[in-house]
C-alpha positions in Angstrom: 36.6 -42.3 -20.4 36.7 -38.8 -18.8 34.7 -35.9 -20.0 37.7 -34.2 -21.5 38.8 -37.2 -23.3 35.4 -37.8 -24.7 35.1 -34.1 -25.9 38.5 -34.2 -27.6 37.7 -37.5 -29.1 34.5 -36.2 -30.7 36.2 -33.1 -32.0 38.9 -35.2 -33.5 36.5 -37.6 -35.2 34.2 -35.0 -36.8 36.8 -32.4 -37.7 37.1 -34.0 -41.4 33.2 -33.1 -41.8 33.3 -29.7 -40.3 35.7 -26.8 -39.8 37.4 -26.7 -36.5 35.1 -24.0 -34.9 31.9 -25.9 -36.1 33.3 -29.3 -34.9 34.0 -27.8 -31.4 30.6 -26.3 -31.2 28.9 -29.5 -32.1 31.0 -31.4 -29.5 30.0 -29.1 -26.9 26.3 -29.5 -27.7 26.6 -33.3 -27.7 28.6 -33.5 -24.5 26.1 -31.0 -22.7 23.2 -33.3 -24.0 25.0 -36.4 -22.4 26.3 -35.0 -19.2 23.9 -32.2 -18.5 26.8 -29.9 -17.8 27.5 -26.6 -19.6 30.9 -25.6 -20.8 32.2 -24.3 -17.5 31.0 -27.1 -15.4 32.6 -29.6 -17.9 35.9 -27.7 -17.4 35.7 -28.2 -13.5 34.7 -31.8 -14.0 37.0 -32.6 -16.9 38.6 -35.5 -15.3 35.3 -37.1 -14.1 34.5 -40.4 -15.8 31.4 -40.8 -18.0 29.1 -43.5 -16.6 28.4 -46.6 -18.7 25.0 -45.3 -20.1 26.7 -41.9 -20.9 29.4 -43.9 -22.8 26.8 -45.8 -24.7 25.1 -42.6 -25.5 28.2 -41.0 -26.6 29.2 -43.9 -28.9 25.6 -43.5 -30.5 26.2 -39.8 -31.0 29.6 -40.3 -32.6 28.2 -42.8 -35.0 25.2 -40.6 -35.9 27.5 -37.5 -36.6 29.8 -39.6 -38.7 26.8 -40.5 -40.7 26.3 -36.7 -41.2 23.1 -36.6 -39.0 22.5 -33.1 -37.9 23.6 -32.5 -34.1 20.1 -31.1 -33.5 18.6 -34.6 -34.2 21.0 -36.0 -31.7 20.0 -33.6 -29.0 16.4 -33.3 -30.2 16.7 -29.6 -29.6 17.3 -26.3 -31.6 17.6 -22.6 -30.6 15.5 -20.0 -32.2 14.9 -16.4 -31.4 16.2 -17.2 -27.8 14.0 -20.2 -27.4 14.9 -23.8 -27.1 12.6 -25.7 -29.4 12.1 -29.4 -30.0 13.0 -30.8 -33.4 13.2 -34.1 -35.2 13.3 -35.3 -38.7 9.7 -34.4 -39.4 10.4 -30.6 -39.2 13.1 -28.3 -40.7 15.7 -27.3 -38.3 15.2 -23.5 -37.6 17.7 -21.4 -39.4 19.2 -17.8 -38.5 17.7 -16.5 -41.7 14.4 -17.2 -40.5 15.0 -15.3 -37.4 15.7 -12.4 -39.5 12.2 -12.8 -41.2 10.7 -12.7 -37.7 12.7 -9.7 -36.8 11.6 -7.8 -39.9 7.8 -8.4 -38.9 8.5 -7.1 -35.4 10.3 -4.1 -36.7 7.7 -3.2 -39.1 5.1 -3.2 -36.1 6.6 -1.9 -33.0 3.2 -1.2 -31.3 2.7 -5.0 -30.8 -0.7 -5.1 -32.5 -3.5 -7.5 -31.3 -3.9 -8.7 -34.9 -4.5 -12.1 -36.6 -1.5 -13.6 -38.0 -1.1 -16.9 -40.0 2.0 -18.9 -40.7 1.9 -21.3 -43.6 4.0 -24.4 -43.4 4.8 -23.8 -39.7 7.0 -27.0 -39.2 8.4 -26.7 -35.7 6.2 -23.7 -35.0 9.2 -21.6 -34.7 7.8 -18.4 -36.5 4.4 -18.0 -34.8 5.8 -19.1 -31.5 8.4 -16.3 -31.6 5.8 -13.8 -32.8 3.4 -14.8 -30.0 6.1 -14.3 -27.5 6.5 -10.7 -28.5 3.0 -10.0 -29.3 0.9 -11.9 -26.7 -2.3 -10.2 -27.6 -2.1 -11.3 -31.2 -4.4 -14.1 -32.4 -1.9 -16.6 -34.1 -2.8 -19.3 -36.6 -0.5 -21.8 -38.0 -0.9 -24.3 -41.1 1.0 -27.4 -42.0 0.3 -30.4 -44.3 2.2 -32.8 -42.0 0.4 -34.2 -38.8 3.8 -35.1 -37.5 5.1 -31.6 -37.9 2.1 -30.1 -36.3 2.5 -32.6 -33.4 6.1 -31.1 -32.8 4.8 -27.5 -33.2 2.0 -28.2 -30.7 4.5 -29.5 -28.2 6.8 -26.4 -28.7 3.7 -24.0 -28.3 2.9 -25.7 -25.0 6.5 -25.6 -23.7 6.6 -21.9 -24.5 3.3 -21.1 -23.2 2.2 -19.6 -26.4 -1.4 -20.3 -27.5 -1.6 -20.8 -31.2 -4.4 -22.3 -33.5 -2.7 -25.1 -35.4 -4.5 -26.3 -38.6 -3.9 -29.4 -40.5 -4.3 -28.3 -44.1 -2.5 -28.4 -47.4 -2.1 -24.9 -48.7 -2.3 -26.1 -52.2 -5.8 -27.5 -51.7 -8.6 -25.4 -53.4 -10.4 -25.3 -50.1 -7.4 -24.2 -47.9 -8.9 -20.7 -47.2 -12.2 -22.0 -46.0 -11.0 -22.6 -42.3 -9.3 -19.3 -42.1 -10.5 -15.9 -40.6 -9.7 -12.6 -42.2 -6.0 -11.8 -41.3 -3.6 -8.8 -40.9 -0.4 -10.7 -41.6 0.5 -13.8 -43.5 4.0 -15.2 -43.3 5.6 -18.3 -44.8 8.9 -20.0 -45.3 7.5 -22.4 -47.9 9.4 -25.1 -50.0 11.6 -23.3 -52.3 14.8 -25.3 -53.2 14.5 -26.5 -56.8 15.0 -30.3 -57.4 18.0 -29.4 -59.6 19.7 -27.7 -56.6 19.5 -30.9 -54.6 22.8 -32.3 -55.5 24.6 -29.2 -54.2 23.1 -29.4 -50.6 24.9 -30.5 -47.6 24.1 -34.1 -46.8 23.1 -33.3 -43.3 20.1 -31.2 -44.9 19.3 -33.5 -48.0 19.4 -36.7 -46.2 17.8 -36.0 -42.9 15.4 -33.0 -43.2 11.9 -33.4 -44.6 11.9 -33.2 -48.4 8.1 -32.1 -48.4 9.4 -28.9 -46.6 12.4 -28.4 -49.0 11.9 -29.0 -52.6 9.7 -27.7 -55.5 9.7 -28.7 -59.0 12.1 -27.0 -61.4 9.4 -26.1 -63.8 7.4 -24.3 -61.1 9.5 -23.0 -58.4 7.1 -20.5 -57.4 4.3 -22.9 -56.8 3.8 -22.3 -53.2 4.4 -18.5 -53.6 1.8 -18.1 -56.0 -0.8 -20.1 -54.2 -0.1 -18.3 -50.9 -0.3 -14.9 -52.7 -3.7 -15.9 -54.1 -4.8 -17.1 -50.6 -3.5 -13.8 -49.3 -5.6 -11.8 -51.7 -8.6 -13.6 -50.4 -7.9 -13.5 -46.7 -5.8 -10.4 -45.9 -7.5 -7.3 -44.9 -6.8 -4.0 -46.8 -3.4 -2.9 -46.1 -2.5 -6.5 -44.7 1.1 -7.6 -45.3 2.5 -10.8 -46.7 6.0 -11.9 -45.7 8.0 -14.6 -47.5 11.4 -16.3 -47.1 12.6 -17.1 -50.5 15.2 -18.8 -52.6 18.2 -16.4 -53.1 18.1 -17.0 -56.9 14.4 -16.1 -57.3 14.0 -12.8 -55.5 13.2 -10.9 -58.7 10.8 -13.6 -59.9 8.9 -13.6 -56.4 8.5 -9.8 -56.6 7.3 -9.7 -60.1 4.8 -12.4 -59.3 3.3 -10.3 -56.4 3.1 -7.3 -58.5 1.3 -9.3 -61.1 -1.1 -10.6 -58.4 -2.0 -7.0 -57.6 0.2 -6.5 -54.4 1.8 -3.1 -53.7 5.1 -2.0 -52.4 6.8 -5.5 -52.8 10.2 -5.1 -51.1 13.2 -7.5 -51.4 15.5 -7.8 -48.5 18.9 -9.4 -48.0 19.9 -11.6 -45.1 23.0 -11.3 -42.9 25.0 -12.8 -45.7 24.0 -10.4 -48.2 21.8 -12.9 -50.1 18.2 -12.0 -51.3 16.2 -13.9 -48.7 12.9 -12.0 -47.9 10.2 -10.4 -49.5 7.3 -8.2 -48.2 4.2 -6.9 -49.9 1.1 -5.2 -49.1 -2.4 -5.9 -50.2 -4.3 -3.0 -51.8 
């Protein structure tokens, strides 16, 4: 099987699951992963045959994609804010919307302050690693309840040469704040998808990404936001800022909760798709 034949066969196989453009992009990622060749090099070598091990890897990738497994789990990698990060089923695959959250923080503070920041529910570590890259003097902390997620985040921080203090801690625990210093910024992309929304999700997400990082009970969808807001009241310095990624359907509710908790200047921001996706608030 030649490289071109393999690529074309992969596109044809997965097109029923994805639109044409996405199918082509996924096929390119898989072929680059298997061959080690970028798009231009694969054009030059399009008539070269895959080796037997490469053909076996190709067949495994085809089967996985037809089972709706995300391509990032096949390659073990995902891009975020210009960085290639390791990912697996223990962490969320970083999203473009979360890049926008990072960008908002950076735009708010162009002087690159040497502050203490905390990311709660860090997963792959994408948020603190991206911020540390831009603010090398910052003291970056990151918390997650999952030891497996922290293992991935620690590897990513090492590969990106970004020293970060990772803490194994459940933010819902009553003693979660005891291990933390005073902070200037807290950021979090916590679980925010209501259980009732599960049925409407893509199978690639619902079946293969960690439920612990995705879902909250219908009867308390602001569970994590409320707990983090109270931790922020305790640990943020005067004028410190709290940044959230949110469920697009709950922007008003998050803002109202923050105001009830005593935060000022709560601002709701839309993402690139025009959906309510981020909130920023300031501690008095």
